[in-house]
FIVO-269296 format. One line per 4 residues: number of its first residue (from 1); their letters; for each residue y, z, x of N, C-alpha, C. Coordinates in nm, 2 decimals. Atoms other than C-alpha are relative to their C-alpha. Layout:
NUM) a) Y Z X Y Z X Y Z X  ...
This chain:
1) mvas) 0.04 0.12 -0.07 -2.16 0.31 -2.37 -0.14 -0.01 0.01  0.14 0.03 0.00 -2.49 0.16 -2.38 -0.04 -0.12 0.09  0.04 0.12 -0.09 -2.66 -0.07 -2.12 -0.13 -0.04 -0.04  0.13 0.03 0.03 -2.96 -0.27 -2.20 -0.08 -0.02 0.13
5) hapr) 0.08 -0.02 -0.12 -3.23 -0.25 -1.94 -0.16 -0.02 -0.03  0.14 0.02 0.02 -3.60 -0.33 -1.90 -0.06 0.15 0.01  0.06 -0.14 0.01 -3.82 -0.02 -1.98 -0.04 0.04 0.14  0.04 -0.06 -0.13 -3.88 0.21 -1.68 -0.03 0.14 -0.02
9) rnrp) 0.03 -0.12 0.03 -4.03 0.51 -1.85 -0.11 0.06 0.10  0.09 -0.07 -0.09 -4.29 0.55 -1.58 0.05 -0.01 0.13  -0.07 -0.01 -0.13 -4.04 0.54 -1.29 0.01 0.14 0.03  -0.01 -0.15 -0.04 -4.05 0.87 -1.10 0.15 0.04 -0.01
13) rtrl) -0.15 -0.05 0.00 -3.72 1.07 -1.17 0.05 0.02 0.14  -0.06 -0.03 -0.13 -3.69 1.16 -0.81 0.04 -0.12 0.06  -0.04 0.14 -0.07 -3.67 0.79 -0.71 0.13 -0.05 -0.06  -0.12 0.04 0.06 -3.41 0.73 -0.97 0.13 0.07 0.06
17) lcgl) -0.12 -0.09 -0.06 -3.19 1.03 -0.84 0.03 -0.05 0.12  -0.03 0.04 -0.13 -3.21 0.91 -0.50 0.08 -0.14 0.01  -0.06 0.14 0.00 -3.09 0.56 -0.60 0.14 0.00 -0.07  -0.13 -0.02 0.05 -2.79 0.70 -0.78 0.12 -0.02 0.07
21) vtvf) -0.11 0.00 -0.10 -2.57 0.72 -0.47 0.03 -0.14 0.03  -0.04 0.14 -0.04 -2.59 0.34 -0.44 0.09 -0.07 -0.10  -0.08 0.07 0.12 -2.39 0.27 -0.77 0.14 -0.01 0.07  -0.13 0.03 -0.06 -2.04 0.13 -0.69 0.09 -0.04 -0.12
25) alaa) -0.08 0.06 0.07 -1.72 0.05 -0.85 0.07 -0.12 0.06  -0.01 0.13 -0.07 -1.64 -0.31 -0.79 0.11 -0.03 0.08  -0.11 0.05 -0.09 -1.30 -0.40 -0.69 0.09 0.13 0.06  -0.08 -0.11 -0.06 -1.14 -0.04 -0.66 -0.06 0.07 0.11
29) ttsf) 0.05 -0.08 -0.10 -1.37 0.06 -0.39 -0.06 -0.11 0.11  0.03 0.09 -0.11 -1.38 -0.24 -0.16 0.05 0.06 0.12  -0.06 -0.03 -0.13 -1.32 -0.19 0.22 0.05 -0.10 0.07  -0.09 0.10 -0.06 -1.14 -0.36 0.48 -0.06 -0.12 0.05
33) gsat) 0.04 0.12 -0.04 -1.20 -0.73 0.52 0.10 -0.09 0.07  -0.11 0.08 -0.08 -1.04 -1.00 0.75 -0.01 -0.13 -0.06  -0.03 0.14 0.06 -0.91 -1.33 0.66 -0.05 -0.10 0.11  0.05 0.11 -0.10 -1.08 -1.66 0.81 0.06 -0.12 -0.06
37) atae) -0.05 0.13 0.04 -0.87 -1.91 0.63 0.17 0.03 -0.03  -0.14 -0.02 0.02 -0.49 -1.95 0.59 0.04 -0.11 -0.10  -0.05 0.08 0.09 -0.26 -2.13 0.35 0.14 -0.03 0.03  -0.13 0.02 -0.02 0.07 -2.29 0.36 0.08 0.09 -0.11
41) pdtn) -0.06 -0.09 0.09 0.35 -2.06 0.21 0.02 -0.07 -0.14  -0.02 0.05 0.12 0.38 -2.10 -0.16 0.08 0.12 -0.08  -0.10 -0.10 0.06 0.67 -1.94 -0.36 -0.07 0.05 -0.12  0.07 -0.06 0.10 0.41 -1.88 -0.65 -0.05 0.14 0.03
45) aqky) 0.05 -0.14 -0.05 0.29 -1.57 -0.44 0.08 0.11 -0.04  -0.07 -0.12 0.03 0.58 -1.37 -0.53 -0.03 0.06 -0.13  0.02 -0.05 0.13 0.48 -1.33 -0.89 -0.12 0.10 0.01  0.12 -0.09 -0.01 0.16 -1.14 -0.77 0.05 0.13 0.06
49) ygyw) -0.03 -0.11 -0.08 0.34 -0.89 -0.54 0.02 0.12 -0.10  -0.02 -0.12 0.07 0.33 -0.53 -0.67 -0.13 0.08 -0.03  0.10 -0.09 0.05 0.10 -0.26 -0.82 -0.06 -0.07 -0.14  0.07 0.03 0.13 -0.16 -0.36 -1.09 -0.12 0.08 -0.03
53) nydq) 0.11 -0.10 0.05 -0.38 -0.12 -1.28 -0.09 -0.07 -0.09  0.11 0.05 0.10 -0.71 -0.19 -1.46 0.04 0.04 -0.13  -0.02 -0.04 0.14 -0.66 -0.19 -1.83 -0.12 0.08 -0.02  0.13 -0.08 0.04 -0.91 0.05 -2.00 -0.12 -0.09 -0.02
57) pdtp) 0.11 0.08 0.02 -1.26 -0.08 -1.98 -0.05 -0.01 -0.14  0.04 0.01 0.14 -1.41 -0.21 -2.31 -0.15 -0.05 0.03  0.12 0.02 -0.01 -1.79 -0.19 -2.29 -0.07 -0.12 -0.09  0.04 0.10 0.08 -1.87 -0.40 -2.59 0.03 -0.15 0.05
61) tlnn) -0.05 0.14 -0.05 -1.68 -0.70 -2.45 -0.02 -0.03 0.13  0.02 0.00 -0.13 -1.75 -0.62 -2.09 0.12 -0.03 0.08  -0.12 0.02 -0.07 -1.39 -0.65 -2.01 0.03 0.13 0.10  -0.01 -0.12 -0.10 -1.33 -0.44 -1.69 -0.12 0.09 0.01
65) vavl) 0.13 -0.07 -0.01 -1.70 -0.37 -1.68 -0.08 -0.08 0.10  0.09 0.07 -0.10 -1.90 -0.47 -1.36 -0.14 0.02 -0.04  0.15 -0.01 0.03 -2.28 -0.55 -1.43 -0.07 -0.03 0.13  0.09 -0.01 -0.12 -2.51 -0.46 -1.15 -0.14 -0.05 -0.05
69) dcpn) 0.13 0.05 0.05 -2.84 -0.65 -1.17 -0.08 -0.06 0.12  0.09 0.06 -0.11 -3.14 -0.79 -0.97 0.04 -0.13 0.04  -0.04 0.14 -0.04 -3.08 -1.11 -0.77 -0.04 -0.10 -0.10  0.04 0.11 0.10 -3.27 -1.31 -1.05 0.07 0.02 -0.13
73) gagq) -0.07 -0.02 0.11 -3.06 -1.16 -1.32 -0.10 0.05 -0.12  0.10 -0.03 0.10 -3.38 -1.05 -1.51 -0.01 0.17 -0.02  0.02 -0.16 0.01 -3.34 -0.65 -1.46 -0.12 0.05 0.04  0.12 -0.05 -0.04 -3.67 -0.64 -1.31 -0.01 -0.04 0.14
77) cdsp) 0.01 0.01 -0.16 -3.69 -0.57 -0.92 -0.03 0.14 0.04  0.04 -0.13 -0.05 -3.78 -0.30 -0.69 0.13 0.09 0.02  -0.12 -0.09 -0.02 -3.47 -0.09 -0.76 -0.01 0.13 -0.08  0.00 -0.13 0.07 -3.45 0.28 -0.87 0.09 0.01 -0.11
81) lplp) -0.11 0.01 0.09 -3.15 0.20 -1.08 -0.04 -0.06 -0.14  0.04 0.06 0.14 -3.18 0.14 -1.47 0.09 -0.14 -0.01  -0.05 0.12 -0.01 -3.09 -0.23 -1.43 -0.01 -0.09 -0.13  -0.15 0.03 -0.06 -2.87 -0.42 -1.55 0.07 0.14 -0.04
85) lrip) -0.07 -0.12 0.02 -2.63 -0.13 -1.52 0.15 -0.03 -0.01  -0.14 0.03 0.03 -2.28 -0.15 -1.66 0.09 0.11 0.05  -0.08 -0.09 -0.06 -2.01 0.02 -1.46 0.16 -0.03 -0.03  -0.14 0.02 0.03 -1.65 0.05 -1.60 0.08 0.01 0.12
89) qvgw) -0.08 0.01 -0.11 -1.38 -0.03 -1.36 0.13 0.07 -0.02  -0.13 -0.07 0.00 -1.07 0.19 -1.28 0.07 -0.01 0.13  -0.07 0.00 -0.12 -0.80 0.20 -1.03 0.11 -0.11 0.01  -0.10 0.09 -0.03 -0.53 -0.02 -0.88 -0.01 -0.09 0.12
93) vlfs) -0.01 0.09 -0.13 -0.45 -0.31 -0.63 0.13 -0.02 0.01  -0.14 0.04 -0.03 -0.13 -0.37 -0.45 -0.01 -0.13 0.07  0.00 0.12 -0.07 -0.07 -0.73 -0.37 0.13 -0.01 0.07  -0.12 0.00 -0.08 0.17 -0.80 -0.09 -0.02 -0.12 0.10
97) pgpd) 0.01 0.12 -0.08 0.25 -1.08 0.16 -0.10 0.02 0.12  0.10 -0.01 -0.12 -0.03 -1.16 0.41 0.04 -0.11 0.10  -0.03 0.10 -0.12 -0.04 -1.37 0.73 0.00 -0.15 -0.04  0.01 0.14 0.01 0.03 -1.74 0.72 0.02 -0.05 -0.15
101) gtvn) -0.01 0.05 0.13 0.13 -1.76 0.36 -0.10 0.05 -0.09  0.10 -0.05 0.08 -0.16 -1.57 0.23 0.04 0.13 -0.07  -0.02 -0.13 0.06 -0.18 -1.26 0.01 -0.10 0.11 0.03  0.09 -0.11 -0.03 -0.32 -0.91 0.09 -0.01 0.07 -0.13
105) ghtd) 0.03 -0.09 0.11 -0.49 -0.71 -0.20 -0.05 0.14 0.05  0.06 -0.12 -0.06 -0.50 -0.35 -0.09 -0.03 0.10 -0.13  0.06 -0.09 0.10 -0.70 -0.11 -0.32 0.04 0.14 0.01  -0.04 -0.12 0.00 -0.65 0.24 -0.42 -0.09 0.09 0.09
109) qgct) 0.07 -0.06 -0.08 -0.92 0.35 -0.19 0.02 -0.04 0.16  -0.04 0.02 -0.13 -0.73 0.23 0.13 -0.07 -0.13 0.05  0.07 0.11 -0.03 -0.92 -0.11 0.14 0.09 -0.13 -0.02  -0.07 0.11 0.01 -0.77 -0.46 0.20 -0.09 -0.12 0.00
113) wnft) 0.06 0.15 0.01 -0.88 -0.82 0.10 0.11 -0.10 0.01  -0.09 0.10 -0.03 -0.72 -1.13 0.20 -0.02 -0.13 -0.10  0.01 0.11 0.08 -0.64 -1.42 -0.05 0.09 -0.13 0.04  -0.08 0.10 -0.02 -0.51 -1.77 -0.03 0.07 -0.04 -0.15
117) vnpi) -0.09 0.03 0.13 -0.25 -1.90 -0.30 -0.02 -0.14 -0.04  -0.01 0.13 0.04 -0.30 -2.20 -0.49 0.08 -0.02 -0.13  -0.08 0.01 0.12 -0.11 -2.35 -0.80 -0.03 0.08 -0.11  0.04 -0.06 0.14 -0.31 -2.17 -1.06 -0.04 0.15 0.03
121) glel) 0.05 -0.14 -0.02 -0.40 -1.83 -0.89 -0.03 0.03 0.15  0.04 -0.06 -0.14 -0.54 -1.63 -0.59 -0.15 -0.03 0.00  0.13 0.02 -0.05 -0.88 -1.71 -0.42 -0.03 0.08 0.12  0.02 -0.05 -0.13 -1.04 -1.50 -0.16 0.00 -0.11 0.11
125) sstt) -0.01 0.09 -0.08 -0.97 -1.66 0.16 -0.13 -0.04 0.09  0.14 0.04 -0.05 -1.33 -1.66 0.28 -0.10 0.08 -0.08  0.09 -0.04 0.09 -1.66 -1.57 0.12 -0.08 0.12 0.08  0.07 -0.08 -0.08 -1.77 -1.35 0.41 0.06 0.14 0.02
129) qqcf) -0.06 -0.13 -0.01 -1.55 -1.05 0.38 -0.08 0.12 -0.04  0.09 -0.10 0.04 -1.75 -0.73 0.40 0.07 0.13 -0.02  -0.07 -0.14 0.04 -1.69 -0.36 0.30 -0.12 0.09 0.00  0.08 -0.12 0.01 -1.85 -0.03 0.33 0.08 0.11 -0.07
133) nqni) -0.09 -0.11 0.04 -1.72 0.27 0.12 -0.08 0.12 0.00  0.07 -0.12 0.00 -1.81 0.62 0.17 -0.01 0.08 -0.13  -0.01 -0.05 0.14 -1.73 0.72 -0.19 -0.11 -0.06 -0.09  0.11 0.05 0.08 -2.01 0.51 -0.30 -0.13 0.00 0.07
137) gsgy) 0.10 -0.01 -0.08 -2.25 0.49 -0.01 -0.09 -0.12 0.03  0.05 0.13 -0.03 -2.33 0.13 0.03 0.10 -0.09 0.04  -0.10 0.11 -0.04 -2.18 -0.19 0.16 -0.02 -0.13 -0.10  -0.02 0.11 0.10 -2.07 -0.51 -0.02 0.05 -0.12 0.08
141) nitn) -0.06 0.15 -0.03 -2.00 -0.89 0.03 0.06 -0.05 -0.12  -0.06 0.06 0.11 -1.75 -1.02 -0.22 -0.01 -0.14 0.01  0.00 0.14 -0.02 -1.81 -1.38 -0.26 0.10 -0.08 -0.08  -0.08 0.08 0.08 -1.57 -1.47 -0.53 0.10 0.11 -0.07
145) wsvh) -0.09 -0.08 0.07 -1.26 -1.28 -0.65 0.12 -0.10 -0.04  -0.09 0.09 0.05 -1.02 -1.50 -0.87 0.11 0.07 -0.07  -0.10 -0.07 0.08 -0.69 -1.38 -1.00 0.11 -0.10 -0.04  -0.12 0.08 0.08 -0.43 -1.53 -1.24 0.09 0.08 -0.07
149) vdgn) -0.11 -0.10 0.04 -0.11 -1.38 -1.35 0.09 -0.09 -0.10  -0.08 0.07 0.09 0.10 -1.45 -1.65 0.11 0.11 -0.04  -0.08 -0.12 0.03 0.41 -1.22 -1.66 -0.04 0.12 0.07  0.06 -0.14 -0.06 0.30 -0.85 -1.63 -0.15 0.00 -0.03
153) keqe) 0.14 -0.02 0.01 -0.06 -0.94 -1.72 -0.08 -0.09 0.10  0.08 0.08 -0.09 -0.33 -1.03 -1.49 -0.14 -0.01 -0.04  0.14 0.02 0.04 -0.68 -1.18 -1.53 -0.07 -0.02 0.12  0.09 0.02 -0.11 -0.97 -1.18 -1.27 -0.14 0.00 -0.03
157) qits) 0.14 0.01 0.03 -1.32 -1.25 -1.22 -0.04 0.03 0.15  0.06 -0.05 -0.13 -1.54 -1.10 -0.93 -0.15 -0.01 0.00  0.14 0.01 -0.02 -1.89 -1.17 -0.79 -0.01 0.07 0.15  0.03 -0.07 -0.12 -2.03 -0.94 -0.53 -0.14 -0.01 0.03
161) ishq) 0.14 -0.04 -0.05 -2.35 -0.87 -0.33 -0.01 0.13 0.06  0.01 -0.15 -0.05 -2.44 -0.51 -0.31 -0.13 0.02 0.10  0.10 -0.04 -0.08 -2.64 -0.41 -0.01 -0.07 0.14 -0.02  0.07 -0.13 0.04 -2.89 -0.14 -0.10 -0.06 0.06 0.13
165) pngm) 0.07 -0.07 -0.11 -3.02 0.13 0.15 -0.15 -0.05 0.03  0.13 0.04 -0.03 -3.37 -0.01 0.10 -0.02 -0.13 0.04  -0.01 0.13 -0.04 -3.27 -0.35 0.21 0.01 -0.11 -0.09  -0.01 0.10 0.11 -3.25 -0.51 -0.12 0.14 -0.03 -0.03
169) dlla) -0.12 0.06 0.04 -2.95 -0.72 -0.23 0.01 0.01 -0.15  -0.02 0.01 0.13 -2.83 -0.67 -0.58 0.13 -0.08 -0.04  -0.11 0.09 0.05 -2.59 -0.91 -0.78 0.09 0.10 -0.08  -0.09 -0.06 0.09 -2.28 -0.76 -0.92 0.10 -0.09 -0.04
173) smks) -0.09 0.11 0.06 -2.04 -0.95 -1.14 0.08 0.08 -0.10  -0.07 -0.04 0.09 -1.75 -0.89 -1.35 0.07 -0.14 -0.05  -0.05 0.13 0.04 -1.67 -1.20 -1.57 0.12 0.00 -0.05  -0.13 -0.02 0.09 -1.37 -1.07 -1.76 0.06 0.14 0.05
177) gsrt) -0.09 -0.12 -0.04 -1.11 -0.84 -1.59 0.14 -0.01 -0.04  -0.14 0.00 0.04 -0.76 -0.75 -1.69 0.07 0.12 0.06  -0.09 -0.11 -0.06 -0.48 -0.55 -1.52 0.15 -0.02 -0.08  -0.13 0.00 0.04 -0.13 -0.47 -1.61 0.09 0.05 0.11
181) rvdg) -0.09 -0.06 -0.11 0.16 -0.44 -1.37 0.06 0.12 -0.02  -0.07 -0.14 0.02 0.30 -0.09 -1.30 0.15 -0.03 0.05  -0.15 0.03 -0.03 0.68 -0.13 -1.32 0.07 0.13 0.01  -0.06 -0.12 -0.01 0.76 0.24 -1.33 0.09 0.03 -0.12
185) egqn) -0.07 -0.02 0.12 0.93 0.21 -1.67 -0.08 0.07 -0.10  0.07 -0.10 0.11 0.84 0.46 -1.97 -0.10 0.07 0.05  0.11 -0.08 -0.05 0.65 0.68 -1.74 -0.03 0.12 -0.09  0.03 -0.13 0.09 0.68 0.98 -1.99 -0.09 -0.04 -0.11
189) qyvq) 0.10 0.03 0.10 0.47 0.78 -2.25 -0.13 -0.01 0.07  0.12 -0.01 -0.06 0.20 0.74 -2.01 -0.04 0.13 0.03  0.03 -0.14 -0.03 0.20 1.10 -1.91 -0.07 0.06 -0.13  0.05 -0.06 0.13 0.17 1.20 -2.27 -0.14 -0.04 -0.04
193) rflg) 0.12 0.05 0.03 -0.14 0.99 -2.30 -0.12 0.09 0.05  0.10 -0.09 -0.06 -0.32 1.23 -2.07 -0.02 0.15 -0.05  0.00 -0.15 0.04 -0.21 1.56 -2.21 -0.07 0.05 -0.11  0.07 -0.05 0.09 -0.43 1.78 -2.41 -0.15 0.03 0.06
197) syny) 0.14 -0.03 -0.04 -0.81 1.85 -2.40 -0.09 -0.12 -0.03  0.10 0.11 0.01 -1.09 1.60 -2.34 -0.13 0.06 0.04  0.14 -0.03 -0.02 -1.46 1.66 -2.38 -0.07 -0.11 0.08  0.10 0.09 -0.05 -1.73 1.49 -2.16 -0.09 -0.05 -0.11
201) dqad) 0.10 0.06 0.09 -1.93 1.26 -2.38 -0.14 0.05 0.05  0.14 -0.04 -0.04 -2.30 1.34 -2.38 -0.06 -0.09 0.10  0.06 0.07 -0.12 -2.47 1.25 -2.06 -0.12 -0.09 -0.04  0.11 0.09 0.04 -2.71 0.97 -2.07 -0.05 -0.07 0.14
205) fhtl) 0.08 0.03 -0.12 -2.97 0.91 -1.78 -0.02 -0.15 0.01  0.03 0.16 0.01 -3.03 0.54 -1.90 0.12 -0.08 0.03  -0.12 0.07 -0.03 -2.68 0.43 -1.87 0.08 0.07 0.13  -0.05 -0.08 -0.11 -2.59 0.70 -1.60 0.15 0.05 -0.04
209) tnvv) -0.13 -0.04 0.05 -2.28 0.79 -1.82 0.00 0.15 0.03  -0.02 -0.14 -0.03 -2.15 1.13 -1.71 -0.14 0.07 0.07  0.10 -0.07 -0.06 -2.44 1.20 -1.48 0.04 -0.02 0.16  -0.04 -0.03 -0.12 -2.35 1.35 -1.14 -0.11 -0.01 0.09
213) stdk) 0.11 0.01 -0.09 -2.56 1.25 -0.85 0.05 0.06 0.14  -0.04 -0.06 -0.13 -2.57 1.40 -0.50 -0.09 -0.07 0.11  0.06 0.08 -0.12 -2.68 1.27 -0.15 -0.12 0.08 0.05  0.12 -0.08 -0.02 -2.96 1.54 -0.16 -0.12 -0.04 -0.10
217) gsay) 0.11 0.05 0.08 -3.15 1.34 -0.43 0.00 0.07 -0.12  -0.01 -0.08 0.15 -3.06 1.57 -0.74 0.12 -0.07 -0.08  -0.10 0.06 0.12 -2.86 1.47 -1.05 0.00 0.11 -0.11  0.00 -0.09 0.13 -2.73 1.67 -1.34 0.12 -0.06 -0.09
221) peqg) -0.12 0.05 0.08 -2.51 1.61 -1.64 0.14 0.05 0.02  -0.14 -0.04 0.01 -2.14 1.64 -1.64 0.03 0.05 -0.13  -0.04 -0.04 0.13 -2.02 1.84 -1.94 0.10 0.09 -0.01  -0.11 -0.10 0.00 -1.75 2.08 -2.07 0.13 -0.08 -0.04
225) tvqf) -0.15 0.03 0.04 -1.38 2.03 -2.14 0.09 0.00 0.11  -0.11 0.00 -0.10 -1.10 1.92 -1.91 0.13 0.00 -0.08  -0.13 -0.03 0.06 -0.76 2.05 -2.01 0.10 -0.06 0.10  -0.10 0.06 -0.07 -0.47 1.83 -1.89 0.14 0.05 -0.04
229) tskd) -0.12 -0.05 0.03 -0.11 1.98 -1.88 0.10 -0.06 0.09  -0.13 0.05 -0.06 0.23 1.85 -1.75 0.03 0.10 0.13  -0.02 -0.09 -0.13 0.31 2.00 -1.39 0.13 -0.04 0.05  -0.12 0.04 -0.05 0.60 1.80 -1.24 0.02 -0.14 -0.05
233) kgii) -0.02 0.14 0.04 0.76 1.46 -1.31 -0.10 -0.10 0.04  0.11 0.09 -0.04 0.47 1.21 -1.32 -0.12 0.07 0.05  0.11 -0.07 -0.06 0.24 1.48 -1.20 -0.09 0.09 -0.12  0.06 -0.09 0.10 -0.03 1.64 -1.43 -0.12 0.10 0.07
237) naht) 0.10 -0.10 -0.04 -0.28 1.94 -1.38 -0.12 -0.01 -0.08  0.14 0.00 0.07 -0.65 1.90 -1.47 -0.08 0.13 0.03  0.08 -0.13 0.00 -0.83 2.23 -1.53 -0.14 -0.04 -0.05  0.14 0.04 0.04 -1.20 2.14 -1.51 -0.09 0.11 -0.04
241) pdgc) 0.09 -0.10 0.05 -1.50 2.33 -1.66 -0.05 0.11 0.11  0.03 -0.10 -0.10 -1.57 2.50 -1.32 0.10 0.10 0.05  -0.11 -0.09 -0.03 -1.25 2.68 -1.33 0.10 -0.04 0.11  -0.09 0.07 -0.11 -1.08 2.45 -1.07 0.12 -0.05 -0.07
245) dwtl) -0.12 0.07 0.02 -0.72 2.30 -1.08 0.01 -0.11 0.08  -0.01 0.12 -0.08 -0.66 1.95 -0.96 0.14 -0.07 -0.05  -0.12 0.08 0.03 -0.33 1.76 -0.95 -0.02 -0.15 0.00  0.01 0.15 -0.02 -0.31 1.39 -1.03 0.15 -0.07 -0.04
249) avrg) -0.12 0.08 0.02 -0.02 1.14 -1.03 -0.03 -0.12 -0.10  0.01 0.09 0.11 0.03 0.93 -1.33 0.08 -0.14 0.03  -0.06 0.11 -0.04 0.12 0.57 -1.26 -0.04 -0.10 -0.11  0.05 0.09 0.11 0.11 0.34 -1.57 -0.12 0.07 -0.07
253) dtae) 0.11 -0.05 0.08 -0.23 0.39 -1.75 -0.10 0.09 0.07  0.11 -0.06 -0.09 -0.40 0.54 -1.45 0.06 0.13 0.06  -0.04 -0.11 -0.07 -0.40 0.89 -1.31 -0.09 0.02 0.13  0.08 -0.03 -0.13 -0.53 0.97 -0.94 0.06 0.12 0.08
257) lepa) -0.03 -0.12 -0.08 -0.55 1.26 -0.71 0.13 -0.02 0.08  -0.13 -0.01 -0.08 -0.21 1.37 -0.55 0.02 0.13 0.04  0.03 0.09 -0.12 -0.25 1.46 -0.27 -0.15 -0.03 -0.02  0.12 0.06 -0.01 -0.55 1.26 -0.20 -0.14 0.07 0.01
261) tqtc) 0.12 -0.08 -0.02 -0.80 1.52 -0.09 0.05 0.15 -0.04  -0.03 -0.14 0.03 -0.80 1.87 -0.25 -0.12 0.07 -0.01  0.10 -0.10 0.00 -1.02 2.17 -0.24 0.03 0.12 -0.09  -0.01 -0.10 0.09 -1.10 2.44 -0.49 -0.09 0.12 0.06
265) htpn) 0.08 -0.11 -0.04 -1.23 2.79 -0.38 -0.03 0.09 -0.10  0.05 -0.10 0.10 -1.45 2.99 -0.61 -0.09 0.10 0.07  0.07 -0.12 -0.06 -1.65 3.31 -0.54 -0.13 -0.04 0.06  0.13 0.04 -0.06 -1.97 3.12 -0.47 -0.01 -0.12 0.08
269) sdss) -0.01 0.13 -0.07 -1.87 2.79 -0.33 0.14 -0.08 0.01  -0.11 0.09 -0.01 -1.61 2.54 -0.22 -0.02 -0.14 -0.06  0.01 0.15 0.05 -1.55 2.21 -0.41 0.12 -0.07 0.05  -0.11 0.09 -0.04 -1.35 1.93 -0.27 -0.01 -0.13 -0.07
273) lryw) 0.00 0.14 0.05 -1.25 1.60 -0.42 0.08 -0.08 0.09  -0.06 0.10 -0.09 -1.16 1.30 -0.21 0.05 -0.13 -0.08  -0.03 0.12 0.08 -1.13 1.05 -0.50 -0.02 0.03 -0.14  0.02 -0.02 0.14 -1.07 1.09 -0.87 0.11 -0.09 -0.07
277) alvt) -0.08 0.10 0.05 -0.93 0.82 -1.08 -0.03 0.00 -0.16  0.01 0.00 0.14 -0.88 0.82 -1.47 0.08 -0.11 -0.06  -0.08 0.11 0.07 -0.75 0.55 -1.71 -0.03 0.02 -0.15  0.01 0.00 0.14 -0.66 0.56 -2.08 0.12 -0.09 -0.05
281) ddaq) -0.10 0.07 0.07 -0.47 0.31 -2.29 0.01 0.03 -0.14  -0.01 -0.04 0.14 -0.54 0.46 -2.62 0.03 0.13 -0.03  -0.02 -0.14 0.02 -0.48 0.83 -2.55 -0.11 0.08 -0.07  0.11 -0.06 0.05 -0.81 0.90 -2.70 -0.13 0.02 0.08
285) hlng) 0.12 0.02 -0.08 -1.07 0.80 -2.45 0.04 -0.01 0.16  -0.02 0.03 -0.15 -1.08 0.83 -2.06 -0.12 -0.04 0.06  0.10 0.04 -0.09 -1.28 0.64 -1.82 0.02 0.04 0.14  -0.03 -0.05 -0.13 -1.31 0.78 -1.47 -0.11 -0.01 0.10
289) flag) 0.07 0.01 -0.11 -1.47 0.77 -1.13 0.04 0.10 0.10  -0.04 -0.10 -0.08 -1.50 1.07 -0.91 -0.10 0.02 0.12  0.08 -0.02 -0.13 -1.64 1.15 -0.55 0.06 0.14 0.07  -0.04 -0.13 -0.08 -1.63 1.49 -0.36 -0.12 0.06 0.07
293) sttt) 0.11 -0.07 -0.05 -1.85 1.75 -0.23 0.02 0.15 -0.03  0.01 -0.15 0.01 -1.95 2.12 -0.25 -0.07 0.06 0.11  0.06 -0.07 -0.11 -2.03 2.36 0.00 -0.03 0.15 -0.05  0.05 -0.12 0.04 -2.24 2.69 -0.07 -0.05 0.07 0.11
297) dgqp) 0.05 -0.11 -0.10 -2.30 3.00 0.15 0.00 -0.07 0.14  -0.01 0.04 -0.14 -2.20 2.81 0.47 -0.09 -0.11 0.04  0.08 0.11 -0.02 -2.45 2.53 0.42 0.08 -0.13 0.02  -0.05 0.13 -0.01 -2.37 2.17 0.51 0.04 -0.06 -0.15
301) ptnt) -0.05 0.05 0.13 -2.16 2.00 0.23 -0.11 -0.10 -0.06  0.08 0.10 0.09 -2.33 1.82 -0.05 0.09 -0.09 -0.06  -0.10 0.10 0.06 -2.16 1.49 -0.15 -0.03 -0.01 -0.14  0.02 0.02 0.15 -2.12 1.45 -0.53 0.06 -0.12 -0.05
305) ylfi) -0.06 0.11 0.04 -2.05 1.15 -0.72 -0.03 0.00 -0.16  0.00 0.03 0.16 -1.96 1.08 -1.10 0.04 -0.16 0.00  -0.03 0.14 0.01 -1.97 0.69 -1.11 0.04 -0.05 -0.12  -0.03 0.03 0.12 -1.94 0.65 -1.47 0.05 0.12 -0.10
309) galt) -0.04 -0.11 0.06 -1.73 0.91 -1.63 0.06 -0.04 -0.13  -0.05 0.04 0.12 -1.64 0.90 -2.00 0.03 0.14 -0.08  -0.05 -0.11 0.06 -1.43 1.16 -2.19 0.06 -0.03 -0.13  -0.06 0.02 0.13 -1.31 1.19 -2.55 0.10 0.12 -0.04
313) rtaa) -0.10 -0.11 0.04 -0.99 1.38 -2.69 -0.07 0.09 -0.10  0.05 -0.08 0.09 -1.09 1.68 -2.87 0.10 0.01 -0.13  -0.08 0.00 0.11 -0.97 1.72 -3.23 0.09 0.12 0.01  -0.11 -0.09 0.00 -0.63 1.90 -3.28 -0.04 0.13 -0.07
């Protein structure tokens, strides 16, 4: 994954590291918003109901890849991030009936957005719905989220304003997004896609791929092998390079922590995960987003984030 950006070789590394915790995953990490508009009931709404997973992101075409950039779109502004920054999207949304004929979109991080129904698709019922997500560390205002469904396939576009801790607003957009309905059929074939060994791709501080950042201003490369094995029906075990084991539930092409919060005790520290989502359609590559914390020697927890995770299956 390679993102184009303006040269920033003279930017202090410490400033970049502090800025890493403001990266976000666009639709999978929105927070609770309220509706300010209503719509007459429309029978077309029923075709949207249910769970929809993001298809595997494709960086060359930018499908399911959000682009974070300066307000002027030039990649040059007072931001510590290497802009424009390409952020693959993972996760699911649950569309269900909302008030007064609207549709609610509830994301996998416990967040809800409200949509009106029109003859060709869904549109946000207002442009002022706000969110803040602890797994990202900043707030957003999504100004446009358009959804279109054809059978079990969904297409969407999203435009958002990301509010940075330094007071700057950055523009975030995903011009091409696609999801597939999760129908519960053929579950074993999806589980098989995850099983085996996957290596983290080489970390890249220019694209932030496989770069773990902390809320203490530090960052380090994620590396090593994750071994996935079958545990129970629809549940897999992930054995990570730090020697910890985590359980994830597979639903369609996406695996997420189950239960939602897990802790691993090691001789020197405790590691906790509060969010980990992985997606694969080709059974060769994984895209992921992870948020958690570590506690060492009784010190206050250090929050950790892997916003752009990329792994490749090892050769048999």
